[in-house]
N, C-alpha and C positions, 0 to 999 in steps of 0.2 A: 576469818577464813578457815582456820583450823582451831583445835582446842586451846593451843597455847600461843598462837601467833595471829595478830590482826592485820588487816590491810593498812591501817594507820601506822602500825609499827613498821611494816615493810616498806612504806613510802616516806617515812619521816626523814627529815634532813634539816639540820641546823643551818647549813649552807644555803639551801633552797629558801628557807624562811628569811634568812638575813638578806639575800639578794632578790627577794620577791619572785622567785621562780616557782611556777605551778608544777609540782612533781606528782600530780594526780596520775594514777594508772589508767591508761586507755583501755577501753572495753575489750579491744582485740588482744590484749596481753593478759587478760584476767585468768585464762586457762594456764598460761605459763607460770604466773604468780602462784596459782593454786598448786601446781606440781612442785614448785620450789619449796613452798611452805609445807607441803606434805613430806618432802624430803627432810626438811628441818625437824619435823615431828619425829621422824625415824632416828635422826642424829640425836635429838634430845633424849629419846627413849634409850638409845644405846649408851649414851653417856650417863644417864641417870641423874642428871642435875639440870637446873634451869639454864636456859640460853637467852642471851640478850642480842638482838639483831643490831649491828652497828651500821650496816649499809645494805639495803635491799634494792628495790627498783630505783633507777635513776633515769629521768628523761634526758634527752640529748643535750639540752641546755645545761642541766645540772652536771652531767658527766663531763662536759667541756669545761665548766666553771671550776671543777676540782682537778682538772688536768689529767683525767683518765683517758685511756685509749678509746678511739671512736668505736672500735669493735668489741668493747666490753659487753659481756653477757648481762650486766646489770641493766642495760638499756632494753633488753628483751625480757626482763623479769626472770631470768634464768640464773641469777647469781645472788648470793647472800653472804655477807661477811658477818661474823658473830664473835661473841666472847662467852666463855663459860669458865670463869676462874676456878670454880670448885672442881672442874674436871682436869685441871693441870695447865701446863704451859701450852701454847699453840703446837709446839713440836710433839708433846705428849698426846694431845688430842688427835693430831694427824696420825700418829702411830696407832692409837686406839681404833681409829677409823680405817686402818689398813692402807693409808695414803702414802706411807714412807716405810 
């Protein structure tokens, strides 16, 4: 989908695999996913280090299985959890991004 992030990475879930949940991205959410991954590209560029997505799109069944709020933006493909250890702690990353 973008130079550094694939659809497979954005929809990957060990929990979905373990529970047999189909976490495929619906066609109607493809544009949302593209916008989110483009944002992740900007974050990666700002941080200057690789990013690993830990949770992207989650279908409603997967979202429920992990105990997340039904209103989670993950179900709309508008959220992405990630780690970037070489960029510092989560607090340092948030500060770098101007979030705190």
